[in-house]
N, C-alpha and C positions, 0 to 999 in steps of 0.2 A: 565623559564630557558633561558639563553643566547644561541644563536646558537653555536653549537660545530662542525658542519661539513660543509665544504665549497667545493662545486663542481665546478671545474675549468670552465667547459663549461656553467655554469649557472650564472657566475659572469659577470657583464656588462664590456665591453672593452671601455675604454675611450681613444680617439685619442687625444694625447697631441700635435700633429703636429710634423713635421720634422722626421717622422719615429719612433716615440715613442708611444707605446700603454701601458696603465696602467690598472691594475685590482686591486681594493680594496678588497683583500681577507678576511681580518678579522680585527676586532678592539676590544680590550679589555679595561680594566680600565686604564692601563698605557702604552700600546703599540699598534701599528698597523702593519699589514703585507701587503705589496704590491707585486704584480707580474708584471714584465716588459717584453715586447717584443720589441726589437729595431732592426731597419734595419742597415745594414753595413754602418759604418761611421756616424751614428746618434750622435749627440752631445747634452749632457746636460752640458751647460757651467758653468763656475766657479760660485759657489753660497755658501751660508752659511745658517744654520738654527740652532735653539736652541736644536734640538733633537740630541741624539746620533743615529747613523745609522749602523746597521749591515747588510751586504749583502752577497749573495751566488750566484755565477755564475753557472747556470745550463747548458748552451749551449753557444758556441761562446766564446766571451771574451771582455775585456775592456782595454783601456789605461786609467788608473785611476790616476788623480793628486790629491794629498792630501797635502795641503800647498805647499811647494817647491819640493816635491818628486813625481816622476812619477813611476807608477807600471804597469806591463803588466800582466793581469790576464787572465786565460783560464778556461774552464769548470772544476769545482771542486774546484776552488779557492774561498776564502772568504775575506772580508774586514770589517774593523771597522773604522768609521769616527767619531772622537769626536765632541761634540757639538761646534758650532760656529767657526769651522775650515773650511777655503775655500777649496772646492773640485770640480772636474769636471770629466765627463765620455765621452769617445769616444768609440762606439761600434766597435769591430773588427769581422766582419762577422755578420750573423744574430744572435742576442744575446738574451738570456733569463735569467732573474735573479729574485731573491726574496730579498726584503729589509724589515727589521724590524726597526721601529722607536720607540724611547721612549724619552720623552712622545709622545703621539699621533701626527702625522703630518697630517694636513688637507689642508695646503696652498701650492700650486704649482705655482709659479709666471710665469712659461713659458707655463702653460695651455692655450690652444687656446680658451677656453670657453668664 
């Protein structure tokens, strides 16, 4: 049976550099779930990917650019980024978020590994 429970403090923290920490929470057949902690003013620059991306801001906020539109998100807000659409994030305060990608996302070009 596949893993069904994921304990936050047991999941490896991956330092992506520039104030961005990623945890790979769960991966199913068609989607994966990532947890992010970002320092104030951390930037994930403009990028695209073939996955759809749904996110939920738990704490802090983002200045989120999707295409030519800029959005100001705070804790409790959510976002949906269509596949192959350019987007970028700038953290506003210490920020925590969850992202769901479909299909599964495994490549992170800004990863410092």
